[in-house]
N, C-alpha and C positions, 0 to 999 in steps of 0.2 A: 441350245438356243440358236446359235449361229451354225450354219452349215460350213464345215471345214473342208477345204480342198487341199490335196497333198501332191499335186504334180511337181515335177522337178523345177519347173519355171517358178511356181509359187514359192517353193521352199527357198530358192535362190533369192527371190525378191524379199522374202521375210528375213533372210540373213542380212541383206543390205539394210533393211529397215532397223533391225535389232542392233547392228553396229552403230548406226546413227544415234539411236536412243541411248546406248551405253556411253557413247562419246559425250552426249549431253549430260548424263548423270555424273560423269567424272568432272564436268565443268560446273555443276550446280553450286558447289561451294566457293567458286572462284570470285574474287572481287570484281574482275572485269565483266563477267557475265551478269552479276547482280547489278552493276552500274548500267550496263547496256540495256538490260530488261527494265530497270526502274525508270530511266530517264535518258534515252538514247540521244536526244537532241538538246538536252539542257532545259527543256520546258515541257509542260503538259500540253497535249493537243486540245484546243478549244473549238475547232471546227474542222470539217473534213476537207481534204485536198480535192480540188476540182480538176478534172481532166477534160480534154476535148473529146468529142464523140469518136473521132478517128483514133485517138490514143486508147480509149476504152475498148474499141473493137480490136485493136492490135493486141492489147494485153490479154483480153479475153480469149482471142484465138490462140495465143501462145499458151495460156493455161489449159485450154481444152485439149490441145495437142499433147502437152506434157502429161496430163492425168490419163488421157486415153492410152498413152504408151505405157503407163505404170499402174494399171488397174491391179495387178497382182500384189503390189506392195500393201494395198488396203484391204485385201481379203482376209477373213479369219483363218487361223486363230489370231487373237489379239495379244499384244504384249502383256506380261504379268501386271496385274493391278488395274489395268485399263477397264476390263469389263465391270468391275465393282464401282469404279468411279463414274462410268457411263450410266449405270443403274441409278446412282444418286443424282446425276445431272437430269435424267429424264423424270425422276420422281419429283424434283423441285418444281416442275411445271404445273403440277396439280391437274393433270388431264382428266376431264370429265367425259363420260360416254356421249354427251351431246356435242363435244368439241370436234371440229375438223382441225387436223394437225398438218402443218407445212414444215418439211425438212429441207432447208436451204443448204446446198453443197452436200447433198446426201452421200456422194461417193458410191461405195458398194452397198449402201443401206445399212450401215452398222447400227444406227439407232432404231431401225424399223422393228426388229423383234421386241425391243424394249417398249416402244410406243404401243405395239399391238396388245401388250399385256393389259393396257388400260381400256381396250375396246372403244376407241374413238369412232365417231360417225364416219369419217373419211381420213385417209392419209395421202397427202400429196408429197411427191419427192421431186426436187429440182436440182439440176446440175448443169454446168457448162459442157461436160463431156458426155457425148452420146454413148460411148463405150461403157462408162460407169452406169448409165441408166439402163443399158441393155442387160447388165448384170442384175440390176434391181428387178427388172421385168421378169427375168428368168427365175429368180429366187422368191420374189414376192409379187405374184401376178395381180393381186387385188389392189396394189398401190397404184395411184394415178401419177404418172410421170410427166414432167415438163422440162424439155431441154432449152437452155439459154440463160441469159442474164436475169438474175432475180429482179433487177430494176425494171424489166419489161414484162414480168408475169401479169396476166390479165384475169386473175380470179376476181370474183365479185366483191364489191365493197362490203366490209364488215362480215365476211364469210368464214374467217379463220379464228379459232379460239386460242391456239398455241402455235408459235413458230420457233423452230430450233435453228440456230446457226452454230453448229458444233465443229470445231477445228477448221473453220472456214472464214471467220471474220477477217483475218489479215489479207485474204485473197480477194475480197470484194473491192473492185476498183472504184466504181462510182457509188460511194457510200451515200452521198446526198440523195441521189435519185432512188437508190435501193431502199433506204429507210423511209423515204417519203411514200414509196409504193407499199412497203410492208405495213406501214401504219394504216394506209387506206384499206388494205385487205383484212387487217386485224380488227375484231369487234372491240367496242369499248370495254375495258377491263380485261381484255385478252393479254396473254403473256408472251413475251419474246425472250428466249433463252440464248445467250451468247456464252459459249463455253469452249474449254479445251481440256481433255483428260490427262494431258501431260504438263499442264501449267503454262503460264504466260511466257516464261523464259525460254520455252522450247522453240519459240519463233526465232530467237536469235541464232539458233543452229540452222534452222530451215533457210534463213536468209542467205546463208553461204552455200546452199545446195540446190537452189532452184533458179531458173533463168528469168524470173519476173520479180517485181517489187512486192514486199509484204509489209503491211502496216502492223504497228504494235497494238495490243489490247489496251484499253483504258487502264491506267496504273492505279487509280484511286477512285473511290465512290464519287468524290467531288468532280473529278474529270469526266466520269461517265454521265453525271447529272448535267454538266454543262454541254456535253456533246449531244445528248439525246432529248433534252427538254424541248428544243425548237421543233422536234418532229412529233411531239405529242406523247412522249414517254416519260415515266418517272421510275427511278431505281427502287426496287422493292427487296433486292438481295444482292450483296456484293461479297464474293469470296475470292481471295487471291492467295491460294495455298501453293506450296512448292510444286505439287504434282496435280493440282486441279484448279482451274479457273472457272468461275461461274458468275455471270452477271444476269440477273433476272430483271427485265423491264416490264412495267405494266402500262398498257395503253390507257390514256386519259379517258375518263368516263364522259 
C-alpha cells in the first residue's frame, strides 16, 4: 500500500524513530508518564491558549524547518502495529464517495493511501513543510496540496466532508483560529477526526525531543466537549487507548 524507500539515510532515520518509540514503550507503565499524560498541569484545558500573530509565525517557521529537515523519519515502512491502527482511524470517519477529504499535517501522506480506498471526490493535503508536500506530490500526484498554516486555508465554505488531524493536533499553535476555519470549511454533519496511532501519552516523549511547544490531547470526553462546542462541534466518538487515540467530532447541523 505504501511505497517503501530503503536508502541509507532513510534507514538511519527509521532507527532513530524506532529507538524513540521503544523508549516510550518502556515508560508506558511508569506512574510518572501516566500522571504527565493524564493531567500535566493539574487541571483539564477548557479553552485554547492564545498567541500573538508574531509568535504563531515564529513557531510555525520553527516547525516547518524541523519537519523539512526530518522528512525521512516519517517515510514508510511504519512501526509495527501502526498501519492497522491507522486503518481503523480512517475507517472511523465514514468517508463517502461524495466527500471531499482534507488531511491537516499530512506529512509524507501516510493517510492518503488509506483515504483513497474509499474513493472520495477530492483529497486535499495541508502541511507547514514544503518538503513534506513535495514528497506527497511525487507519490500521490492526484492529491491537491496546500502549504501553510491550517488556520489560513481558503477552501470554500461547507466544501469538506471529512477532515483528519492525525499525529498533528499537539503541533497546531493557533487552535482558536484553526478550528474556527476548519468548521467554516466543513459541511454540516461533516466529521473531524483527531487521532494519534501511538496514543496520547506519546506526546510526553516528543516534548523532550522537539524544539517547539506541544499541547496535550483532550484527556476526557468532557474536556473535548468543553473545548470544541464553542466552535460548532459535538463529540461523537472518544477513544483513549494505550496505543491509539481517536476523537471524532461532528459539525453541528
